C-alpha positions in Angstrom: -72.0 37.2 -44.0 -71.1 40.6 -42.6 -68.1 41.1 -40.5 -69.0 41.2 -36.8 -67.4 42.5 -33.7 -67.1 40.5 -30.5 -66.2 41.3 -26.9 -65.9 39.3 -23.7 -69.7 39.3 -23.1 -70.8 38.0 -26.6 -67.8 35.9 -27.7 -69.3 32.5 -27.0 -72.5 33.2 -28.9 -70.5 34.5 -31.8 -68.5 31.3 -32.3 -71.3 28.8 -31.5 -72.6 28.0 -35.0 -70.7 26.9 -38.1 -67.2 27.8 -39.1 -66.1 31.1 -37.5 -62.7 32.9 -37.8 -61.9 35.4 -35.1 -59.2 38.0 -35.7 -57.7 39.2 -32.4 -56.2 42.6 -33.1 -55.4 46.1 -31.6 -55.5 49.6 -33.2 -51.8 50.2 -32.3 -50.6 47.0 -34.0 -49.1 47.7 -37.5 -49.4 44.1 -38.8 -53.0 44.1 -37.5 -53.7 47.3 -39.6 -52.3 45.5 -42.7 -54.3 42.3 -42.0 -57.6 44.0 -41.3 -58.5 44.8 -45.0 -57.4 41.3 -46.1 -59.6 39.7 -43.4 -62.6 41.9 -44.5 -62.0 41.2 -48.2 -62.0 37.5 -47.7 -65.1 37.8 -45.5 -67.0 39.2 -48.5 -66.0 36.2 -50.7 -66.5 33.4 -48.1 -70.3 33.9 -47.5 -70.7 30.6 -45.6 -68.0 31.5 -42.9 -68.5 33.8 -40.0 -65.8 36.5 -39.6 -65.4 38.2 -36.3 -63.1 40.9 -35.1 -62.0 41.1 -31.4 -60.2 44.2 -30.3 -58.0 43.3 -27.3 -57.7 46.9 -26.0 -61.3 47.7 -25.2 -61.3 46.2 -21.7 -61.7 42.7 -23.3 -59.0 40.8 -21.5 -60.8 37.7 -20.4 -61.2 36.0 -23.8 -57.7 36.6 -25.1 -56.3 35.3 -21.8 -58.6 32.2 -22.1 -57.1 31.3 -25.5 -53.5 32.3 -24.7 -53.3 35.2 -27.1 -49.8 36.5 -26.7 -49.1 37.9 -30.2 -51.4 39.7 -32.7 -52.8 39.5 -35.2 -53.9 36.0 -34.1 -56.8 34.2 -35.9 -58.6 31.4 -34.2 -60.8 29.0 -36.1 -63.9 27.6 -34.4 -66.4 25.0 -35.7 -69.6 24.9 -33.8 -68.0 26.5 -30.8 -64.9 24.2 -30.7 -61.5 25.7 -31.2 -59.9 23.9 -34.2 -56.8 25.8 -35.1 -55.0 29.1 -34.4 -52.6 31.1 -36.6 -50.5 34.1 -35.6 -49.1 36.7 -37.8 -49.9 38.5 -41.0 -51.5 36.3 -43.8 -52.2 37.3 -47.3 -55.6 36.7 -48.9 -54.4 33.5 -50.7 -53.0 32.0 -47.5 -56.2 32.9 -45.6 -58.4 31.5 -48.3 -56.4 28.2 -48.5 -56.7 27.8 -44.7 -60.4 28.3 -44.9 -60.6 25.6 -47.5 -58.7 23.2 -45.3 -60.9 24.1 -42.3 -64.0 23.3 -44.3 -62.7 19.9 -45.2 -62.1 19.0 -41.5 
């Protein structure tokens, strides 16, 4: 599945179906810049998972506030619209792939 981009208006529809990982990030965040290519690379390998990027600086404050995003990068995992887990900080591809495996088993 192709990497998608969410905002406050379309967020709920983006996480509604299946397993969805949402990367909350900002262009000024160094760790976010390092994690972005990893998130994108894993999205190309995990075809049955939805990967969504949410830039917190584009006037999209409601959704990060709703989920208590205080540090970025933060990745939230949803299954059929329900928040299952959240992880904050830089992850390598192996860690992200292992987490996805665990999420699929839930």
